[in-house]
C-alpha positions in Angstrom: -158.8 78.4 74.3 -161.5 79.2 71.6 -164.5 80.7 71.0 -166.5 81.2 68.1 -167.4 84.6 69.8 -166.4 87.6 68.1 -166.9 91.1 68.4 -168.7 91.7 65.0 -170.3 88.9 64.9 -171.8 89.7 68.0 -172.8 93.2 66.9 -174.5 91.8 63.8 -176.5 89.5 66.1 -178.0 92.3 68.4 -178.7 94.8 65.1 -180.3 91.4 63.4 -181.8 91.1 66.9 -183.5 94.9 67.1 -184.2 95.2 63.5 -186.6 92.0 64.4 -188.2 93.4 67.3 -189.0 96.8 65.1 -190.2 94.8 62.4 -192.4 92.9 64.9 -194.1 96.3 66.3 -194.6 97.1 63.0 -196.5 94.5 61.9 -198.3 93.9 65.3 -200.0 97.5 64.6 -200.9 97.4 61.0 -203.2 93.9 62.3 -204.0 95.6 65.2 -205.4 98.3 62.7 -206.8 96.1 60.5 -208.7 93.9 62.8 -210.1 97.2 64.6 -211.2 98.2 60.9 -212.5 94.7 60.1 -214.6 94.6 63.5 -215.9 98.3 62.9 -217.2 97.3 59.2 -218.3 93.7 60.0 -222.1 92.8 59.6 -223.5 92.8 62.9 -225.9 89.7 61.8 -223.2 87.8 60.4 -220.0 88.5 62.6 -216.8 87.4 61.4 -214.8 84.3 62.5 -212.8 84.8 65.3 -210.3 81.8 65.0 -208.4 83.5 62.4 -208.0 86.5 64.8 -207.1 84.1 67.5 -204.2 82.6 65.2 -202.5 85.6 64.1 -202.2 86.4 68.0 -200.4 83.2 69.1 -198.0 83.3 66.2 -197.5 87.3 66.7 -197.0 86.0 70.6 -194.8 83.2 69.5 -192.4 85.6 67.5 -192.1 87.9 70.4 -190.8 85.6 72.4 -188.2 84.0 69.9 -187.2 87.6 69.3 -187.1 88.0 73.8 -184.7 84.6 73.3 -182.6 86.1 71.0 -182.2 89.0 72.8 -180.8 87.3 75.8 -178.4 85.3 74.5 -177.0 88.5 72.6 -176.5 89.7 76.2 -174.6 86.2 76.7 -172.7 86.7 73.8 -171.8 90.1 75.2 -170.6 88.9 78.1 -168.2 85.9 76.6 -166.7 88.6 74.6 -165.9 90.7 77.6 -164.8 87.8 79.4 -162.6 87.4 76.7 -161.5 90.2 76.0 -160.5 90.2 80.0 -158.5 87.3 80.3 -156.4 89.1 76.7 -155.9 91.3 79.2 -154.5 89.4 81.9 -151.6 88.3 79.1 -150.1 92.2 78.9 -146.3 92.4 79.6 -146.2 88.5 79.9 -144.0 86.7 78.7 -145.5 83.8 76.6 -144.8 80.9 74.2 -146.8 80.0 71.5 -147.1 78.2 68.6 -145.7 79.4 65.4 -143.0 79.9 63.1 -142.7 83.4 63.2 -140.7 85.3 65.7 -140.5 89.1 67.4 -137.1 89.9 68.2 -136.8 93.3 69.7 -133.5 94.3 69.9 -132.1 93.2 73.2 -133.9 90.0 74.8 -133.1 86.6 73.3 -135.9 84.7 71.8 -136.3 81.1 72.9 -137.3 78.2 69.7 -138.9 75.3 71.3 -139.6 71.8 69.3 -140.2 68.5 69.5 -138.8 65.6 68.1 -141.1 62.2 67.8 -138.1 60.2 67.1 -134.3 60.8 67.4 -132.9 62.6 64.1 -129.4 62.1 62.6 -129.5 65.9 61.9 -131.3 69.1 63.5 -130.8 72.6 62.7 -132.6 75.5 63.7 -133.2 78.5 60.8 -133.6 82.1 60.9 -135.2 83.9 58.5 -136.0 88.0 58.2 -138.4 89.2 56.2 -137.4 89.2 53.2 -136.5 85.3 53.4 -132.7 85.8 53.9 -131.1 83.2 56.5 -129.8 85.0 58.7 -128.6 82.3 61.5 -128.0 78.5 61.4 -127.4 77.0 64.9 -126.7 73.1 65.3 -130.1 71.6 67.0 -130.7 69.2 70.1 -131.3 65.4 68.2 -133.1 64.0 70.4 -136.7 62.6 71.4 -138.7 65.2 72.9 -139.3 68.7 73.5 -136.4 71.1 73.1 -135.1 74.5 72.8 -132.6 76.6 71.5 -131.6 80.1 72.3 -131.7 83.0 69.6 -129.7 85.8 70.8 -130.1 88.1 68.0 -127.4 87.7 66.2 -126.6 86.7 62.7 -123.7 83.8 61.6 -121.2 86.4 61.6 -122.3 87.4 65.2 -123.5 90.2 64.5 -126.8 92.2 66.7 -129.6 92.0 63.7 -132.0 94.6 63.5 -135.0 94.5 65.3 -138.1 93.0 63.7 -140.1 90.2 62.7 -138.6 86.8 61.8 -139.3 83.3 60.6 -137.8 80.3 62.5 -137.9 76.8 60.9 -136.5 73.6 61.9 -134.8 71.3 59.7 -134.0 67.4 60.9 -133.9 64.2 59.2 -134.5 61.0 60.7 -132.1 57.8 60.9 -132.7 57.4 56.9 -132.7 60.6 56.5 -135.5 61.5 55.5 -137.5 65.0 56.6 -139.3 65.2 59.9 -142.2 67.6 60.0 -141.3 70.3 63.0 -143.7 72.1 64.8 -142.4 75.0 66.2 -142.9 77.1 69.1 -141.7 80.7 69.9 -141.5 83.0 72.9 -141.8 86.8 73.4 -143.5 89.5 75.7 -147.3 90.6 75.3 -147.5 94.5 74.8 -151.0 95.0 74.7 -154.1 93.6 72.8 -156.3 94.1 69.6 -159.1 93.6 68.0 -158.8 92.0 64.4 -162.6 91.4 62.1 -163.9 90.9 65.7 -161.5 89.0 66.8 -159.3 89.3 69.7 -155.4 88.6 69.6 -152.1 89.1 71.3 -149.8 91.9 70.4 -145.8 90.4 70.5 -143.6 92.9 68.7 -145.6 93.8 65.3 -147.4 89.9 65.3 -150.9 89.7 66.5 -150.8 86.2 68.1 -154.6 84.1 68.5 -155.3 83.5 71.8 -155.8 79.8 71.0 -151.8 79.7 70.6 -150.9 80.6 73.6 -148.8 77.6 75.5 -147.9 79.2 78.5 -147.3 82.7 80.1 -144.7 83.7 83.0 -143.3 87.2 84.5 -140.8 88.9 82.8 -137.7 87.8 84.9 -137.0 92.0 85.6 -140.3 91.9 87.1 -139.8 89.2 89.4 -136.9 90.8 90.1 -138.2 94.1 91.2 -140.7 92.5 93.1 -138.4 90.6 95.2 -136.1 94.0 96.3 -139.3 95.9 96.9 
């Protein structure tokens, strides 16, 4: 889910179109003033050639049509931006899985750490680091081919709960020849809101801003499903 439409881009385009409209109106007013003055002062026995006047009128008409087209495109961009915002709002309150090496630990809910192996690994570990780059937790991970998942309960290697905040994860795996394997990770979290950064709309997961294009799936939190069933 990607888009080149941004808030700042849409505003800038609309502003440029408005400036072009004002400039065209000013130029056309000046043209009519000059035309009127020339017609008033021309020699009745030797009138000026009207071809140039006609060409200029045609050019003004073409420019006006181009500006009108830009205005319609600006309207379409605004509608698309509103659509993207509506889509993003739909994620608020949901648990999402997104491609990233950074995750939010809220202090209570376990975090799913997903990864995939293209071939059988001889060794695989999931390492969790805090914002200072210090290793917090190291866990053995499945080594089989395909999509795998490890759940981090928010505890360090000593079994103690760590503080809520942003953590990074790295899956270290080696193939049968002990050569390092490239592994892409995806983590989970709950969306608490959306925001715009430099005109691009992001989902807020903890203190992290997640691009819509990085979201893999979304689901209703278990406690929400339970409440809905009980009611």
